Residue frames relative to the residue before (quaternion, step in Angstrom):
aa qw qx qy qz dx dy dz
Q 1.0000 0.0000 0.0000 0.0000 0.00 0.00 0.00
V 0.2960 -0.7615 0.5533 0.1626 3.56 -1.08 0.73
Q 0.3635 -0.7083 0.5630 0.2218 3.58 -1.06 0.79
L 0.1128 -0.8070 0.5795 0.0147 3.54 -0.92 1.00
G 0.0434 -0.8037 0.5933 0.0116 3.55 -1.01 0.81
E 0.2132 -0.8012 0.5515 0.0925 3.55 -0.57 1.21
S 0.0357 0.7646 -0.6435 0.0024 3.52 -1.29 0.47
G 0.6310 0.5844 -0.3868 0.3328 3.55 -1.31 0.22
G 0.5112 0.6413 -0.4358 0.3707 3.57 1.20 -0.08
G 0.1891 0.7879 -0.5754 0.1109 3.54 -1.31 0.14
L 0.5940 -0.5389 0.4584 0.3828 3.51 -1.35 -0.35
V 0.0741 0.7908 -0.6005 0.0926 3.56 -0.84 1.00
Q 0.4923 -0.6462 0.4917 0.3136 3.55 -1.16 0.56
A 0.6386 -0.5121 0.4060 0.4063 3.54 -1.22 0.49
G 0.7518 0.3322 -0.2847 0.4934 3.53 -0.95 0.97
G 0.6023 0.5870 -0.3424 0.4188 3.55 1.27 -0.28
S 0.4093 -0.7045 0.5363 0.2203 3.52 -1.37 -0.07
L 0.0326 -0.7491 0.6602 0.0427 3.50 -1.31 0.50
R 0.1752 -0.7529 0.6197 0.1358 3.54 -1.24 0.47
L 0.1909 -0.7790 0.5914 0.0835 3.54 -0.64 1.17
S 0.1300 -0.7689 0.6218 0.0724 3.53 -1.15 0.71
C 0.0715 -0.7688 0.6342 0.0411 3.54 -1.18 0.62
A 0.1419 -0.8004 0.5810 0.0419 3.53 -0.54 1.22
A 0.2302 -0.7847 0.5669 0.0995 3.55 -0.91 0.98
S 0.5063 -0.6925 0.4389 0.2674 3.54 -1.09 0.76
R 0.6871 0.5305 -0.2766 0.4123 3.54 1.14 -0.64
S 0.4325 -0.6828 0.5248 0.2668 3.56 -1.01 0.80
T 0.6308 0.5032 -0.3351 0.4864 3.60 1.29 -0.22
F 0.1434 0.8470 -0.4946 0.1318 3.55 1.25 0.56
S 0.6490 0.5780 -0.3266 0.3715 3.56 0.94 -0.88
I 0.6836 0.4828 -0.3010 0.4571 3.62 1.16 -0.42
Y 0.5965 0.5492 -0.3681 0.4550 3.57 1.27 0.16
H 0.3618 -0.6384 0.6280 0.2594 3.49 -1.22 0.70
M 0.1670 -0.8051 0.5657 0.0618 3.58 -0.85 0.94
A 0.0022 0.8066 -0.5902 0.0321 3.54 -1.10 0.69
W 0.2657 -0.6965 0.6364 0.1983 3.50 -1.40 0.31
Y 0.0888 -0.7576 0.6459 0.0301 3.51 -1.06 0.93
C 0.1594 -0.7670 0.6064 0.1362 3.55 -1.24 0.33
Q 0.0868 -0.7758 0.6233 0.0458 3.52 -1.23 0.58
A 0.1883 -0.7731 0.6009 0.0757 3.54 -0.60 1.21
P 0.6636 -0.5111 0.3524 0.4174 3.61 -1.16 0.47
G 0.8385 0.1760 -0.1476 0.4942 3.54 -0.87 0.99
K 0.6819 0.4532 -0.2843 0.4988 3.57 1.27 0.07
Q 0.5638 -0.5904 0.4554 0.3551 3.53 -1.29 0.34
R 0.5662 -0.5643 0.4718 0.3721 3.51 -1.25 0.45
E 0.0179 -0.8198 0.5719 -0.0223 3.56 -0.88 0.93
L 0.5788 -0.6095 0.4304 0.3290 3.51 -1.20 0.64
V 0.2299 -0.7566 0.5998 0.1223 3.54 -1.02 0.90
A 0.7716 -0.1865 0.1791 0.5812 3.56 0.78 -1.07
R 0.1272 -0.7836 0.6063 0.0471 3.52 -1.19 0.65
I 0.0478 -0.7602 0.6461 0.0476 3.54 -1.19 0.65
T 0.3575 -0.7599 0.5045 0.2007 3.54 -0.70 1.08
S 0.6955 -0.4530 0.3489 0.4352 3.53 -1.33 0.12
S 0.7024 0.4383 -0.2640 0.4949 3.59 1.18 -0.51
G 0.6277 -0.5989 0.3141 0.3857 3.57 1.29 0.09
R 0.4693 0.6530 -0.4702 0.3637 3.58 1.21 0.12
T 0.1835 -0.8033 0.5627 0.0673 3.55 -1.03 0.83
N 0.0396 0.7561 -0.6520 -0.0416 3.51 -1.31 0.38
Y 0.2274 -0.7973 0.5570 0.0492 3.51 -1.18 0.76
A 0.5295 -0.5542 0.5235 0.3720 3.51 -1.29 0.39
D 0.6053 -0.5852 0.3932 0.3695 3.58 -1.04 0.74
S 0.6534 0.5629 -0.3131 0.3977 3.57 1.00 -0.83
V 0.7641 0.3531 -0.1966 0.5029 3.62 1.16 -0.43
K 0.4122 0.7220 -0.4717 0.2939 3.59 1.24 -0.08
G 0.7997 0.2515 -0.2187 0.4994 3.54 -0.91 0.99
R 0.7226 0.3915 -0.2403 0.5166 3.60 1.26 -0.23
F 0.7747 0.2750 -0.1359 0.5529 3.59 1.00 -0.84
T 0.0889 -0.7781 0.6199 0.0490 3.55 -1.19 0.64
I 0.1858 -0.7632 0.6110 0.0981 3.54 -0.85 1.03
S 0.0562 0.7818 -0.6184 0.0565 3.54 -1.06 0.80
R 0.1857 -0.7775 0.5899 0.1138 3.55 -1.25 0.30
D 0.1636 -0.7363 0.6485 0.1025 3.50 -1.26 0.63
N 0.2632 -0.8113 0.5018 0.1442 3.57 -0.10 1.27
A 0.6008 0.5657 -0.3626 0.4330 3.60 1.12 -0.52
K 0.7439 0.3587 -0.1933 0.5296 3.57 1.20 -0.62
N 0.3815 -0.7398 0.4709 0.2924 3.60 1.30 0.04
T 0.5531 0.6190 -0.3564 0.4288 3.57 1.06 0.75
V 0.1370 -0.7425 0.6495 0.0899 3.50 -1.18 0.74
Y 0.2145 -0.7932 0.5652 0.0732 3.54 -1.07 0.84
L 0.1010 -0.7407 0.6538 0.1174 3.51 -1.32 0.36
Q 0.1526 -0.7733 0.6124 0.0605 3.54 -0.48 1.24
M 0.0917 -0.8121 0.5761 -0.0148 3.54 -0.61 1.20
N 0.0104 -0.8058 0.5900 -0.0495 3.56 -0.54 1.23
S 0.8203 0.2125 -0.1671 0.5040 3.55 -1.30 0.35
L 0.0908 0.8470 -0.5171 0.0839 3.54 0.93 0.92
K 0.2105 -0.7640 0.6043 0.0823 3.51 -1.18 0.81
P 0.6403 -0.5256 0.3754 0.4157 3.60 -1.15 0.46
E 0.6578 0.5234 -0.3173 0.4390 3.60 1.04 -0.68
D 0.5553 0.5748 -0.4011 0.4476 3.61 1.28 0.00
T 0.4508 0.6991 -0.4460 0.3302 3.59 1.27 -0.18
A 0.3287 0.7105 -0.5483 0.2941 3.55 -0.71 1.15
V 0.4703 -0.5611 0.5587 0.3897 3.50 -1.38 -0.09
Y 0.2081 -0.7878 0.5732 0.0866 3.55 -0.83 1.04
Y 0.1424 -0.8086 0.5705 0.0190 3.53 -0.81 1.12
C 0.3346 -0.7077 0.5895 0.1993 3.51 -1.11 0.79
N 0.0945 -0.7942 0.6000 0.0192 3.56 -1.00 0.86
A 0.0908 -0.7631 0.6374 0.0566 3.54 -1.11 0.79
K 0.0676 -0.7883 0.6114 0.0124 3.55 -0.88 0.97
H 0.4101 -0.7081 0.5170 0.2512 3.58 -0.70 1.09
Y 0.4722 -0.7371 0.4050 0.2641 3.55 -0.68 1.07
I 0.6942 0.4092 -0.2834 0.5200 3.64 1.23 -0.25
T 0.7709 0.3707 -0.1985 0.4785 3.58 0.66 -1.11
Q 0.2965 -0.7731 0.4949 0.2636 3.59 1.25 -0.53
R 0.3765 0.7230 -0.4971 0.2973 3.59 1.17 0.39
D 0.3259 -0.7719 0.5266 0.1439 3.54 -0.96 1.00
S 0.0572 -0.7344 0.6733 0.0636 3.51 -1.28 0.64
W 0.1724 -0.8025 0.5683 0.0572 3.57 -1.07 0.80
G 0.3994 -0.6691 0.5674 0.2661 3.50 -1.22 0.57
Q 0.6476 -0.5494 0.3717 0.3748 3.56 -1.31 0.08
G 0.5340 -0.6480 0.3872 0.3809 3.57 1.28 -0.22
T 0.1004 -0.7653 0.6327 0.0623 3.52 -1.26 0.57
Q 0.4183 -0.7373 0.4798 0.2264 3.57 -0.85 1.01
V 0.0678 -0.7479 0.6595 0.0349 3.53 -1.05 0.90
T 0.0118 -0.7932 0.6078 -0.0355 3.56 -0.75 1.10
V 0.1036 -0.7911 0.6026 0.0164 3.55 -0.75 1.11
S 0.2081 -0.7973 0.5587 0.0946 3.55 -0.61 1.16
S 0.4368 -0.7106 0.4932 0.2469 3.55 -1.10 0.70
């Protein structure tokens, strides 16, 4: 299992930007598919963006064109650049790592993103 630590959340006005980071403990970071999920109060956790071990990406429809996921395997870190933020983006954002063979999941503790109108 890999340990994950998120950072970069905070309070921002609508239209602003934030960059989330997730640092992984494992030097074998490159073999994990990485993803960001969000969970708003009273709602289920849902996928925001995913980047595979080979670098392919996919996004939730609600964030396409606004958010960008990327990874730096040399730094064992995955990022989520969030632009044109909306109040409905307010949620706790969780980093997820999935081993590309075993499919075992690891989760970070989450970071709060609050977008004011």
